[in-house]
C-alpha angles and dihedrals in degrees: 000000000000149000105236104165099130104064114123101184112119159242085207127055115005124243114268103042106180126205126206127185129217116280142201124007089344091076091104088129097091127190120245116256118268114253122233114279093244093053092048092051092054097039115111098157114104123219122260122262113279116255123259112326109221144160110263137181118265115256092226138106112287110261096026114139119226100162127249121323144082135286117226134192133176139170117267119266121231130231136179090241105017144292113253102182151339131241114217108208132191127201114247120178091340097312130093120240126188111244101165138023120199137172099223135053097266143048145151124244111208136175092068130138116268112250095008119124121231131188117221139184134175131224125194123221133194131211092270090058095252111153120210129213117288127263122241115294117255126196116203135168117238114245141161110299115227134151119273133173113275121252136194116275116254118254116272113261113242114233104015112231112227099158112113122219121258114271117266111258135201098027108185140157128254133186121268123174100219121115112251093008137120127203121218133184132185145160114273119256123234129228138177094240101022142274116278100187146318130249122216116205125195130202105235130152096347101314143073105236121174110271130226102257138165106212127200112196115201133167095252102032145000122226131191135189110206113202138180094061130132110264112245095014124123120238139179121225140189133178133216128190123227122203128211091268092054097255114148125218126226111274125267121244116283119265130190124221138168118228112247122257105211127207089030112260124226117272112286116266115263112283095026109132114218098150116106123222121259120281114265113242137178096047106178143143122265120221131203100066121097105231109156109209091006147099128216108213129190136173140177116283119244133208134228131213090241090069091235115114109249125235123242131232117202123205130191121205115235131188093279108005145357132288118213109232096188148259124299133188092201127052096257141073139183112219115196137165090071132132110264115244094016123120120241129188123216141184127189129207128195119223127191129209092266092057096254112149128214123224110274119263119252111279114268126196122205135173118241113238115261120259140064120323104280098203111021122196103273120242118239089266107071119228098043090113126104113294115265126229115267113273114239126222118265112277136200114284093031125139136149144192125200126201116196120188128168139199106206133195133167106309097346144063145180118227121205112201125190122190115196123190104225093172132092098245130066117256108232106194123353144203119196118204135187141146130234113234092223131050090222093064115094142165114243100180138340146187142221090027143046103261123203133170132196114180105315094333116104129188133186119195129193129256119227092257095055103032095112122077111180122210109286092011124126128213123205125212138144150164146218116244145180131220143176124218101350140008108209119174122253113266099217141019133200131198116203088343097307122112117251129207113247135216 
């Protein structure tokens, strides 16, 4: 069980976006001249917005291979002293992040996922560091990059449409008799200039990639047949609408469906579990705990026909998708790293040991507690988080138990860590320690603690808001990690220097 509300991986652009500029004779996109140092120091006027951002052919020899990505061009921005560069930004979980900086009005962004759509914008900067307003947003699908003859840029739209469509409502399942397929139906979205298409996304192997879907758009309803799935397996889906300018709507609610087995297979062999757990209900926020920039969520537990309590997966709605907040063994979760005072919408799904999924809970919206973000997304270098409180020495009446559970995929994993105070005295400040069995195992980012790693040794230290663990109380934390070869579990754990029992 774990509290994993601080992962920012998304479900969006993958870690490791690479940018590559134009090369060779094609570097006709020249940078503006640098202004004098004195002028830059006194300059407080930002550049203008770059001209229309658009997809453009690569100025490279036909047939050249530059990986998978998109090629972008825009008209140069203006500045009273001079533009020195442009930040290319991509939308991730509703916010824009700079993934490439270039001197001229054009670049490629490579290292993307084939067939996945990305939304970009560009911001100009001058020598004084002033940043201008953003360009229009452009959504493009990543493809193989290869040289093509240049063409003239399209005329600038006037005015630029930046209004997204309404979110699709009423997403439900319907029967389709195609092996490994799921049928979906929903109410059409509306838009000021018109809907271009819809995108169906499916929860599979820890992410929400765009699904293979044949979509039929009608005036009264929209239907989709999603193919390429594993027959008999449970999946989660959501839908977003795209308008003719490329704007994406907020996502629909989540819906669960089982891929069709057609023709019908014989009855499962005895002992095969195909029954999903019950649907979680009562999702609500819990008050009484000080969690700046966070929300404490709880819901009613559900049962499963196997007799083993199911685990729970929590999802948070973003501007154009869903963020996975982690797996929990108990019906509760603390989500931090949020913006205080802002509303967030969640749904929770139960999952049994056979992989059967429940229907999602009803959506629930809660307001993050005011205050600074309590557990910000860590930077790639561990230890750049707020400083923890000092860890005290072990005291009389102390005792601890640590549960360590992982969800592993090829090359990566998520670890859910639970610390339980089994002693008779409260723990005031804590430092958890353990060692990875292999040198190739490493922590990439974590939550609910300040995580550091030296060699194979890993430590997690408390924040001020979660430094106290009362007798009998459990604390939930965790991290994302990477490995090569194998991913065995640590053999032993200590808390403030004392050994803990493990489960």
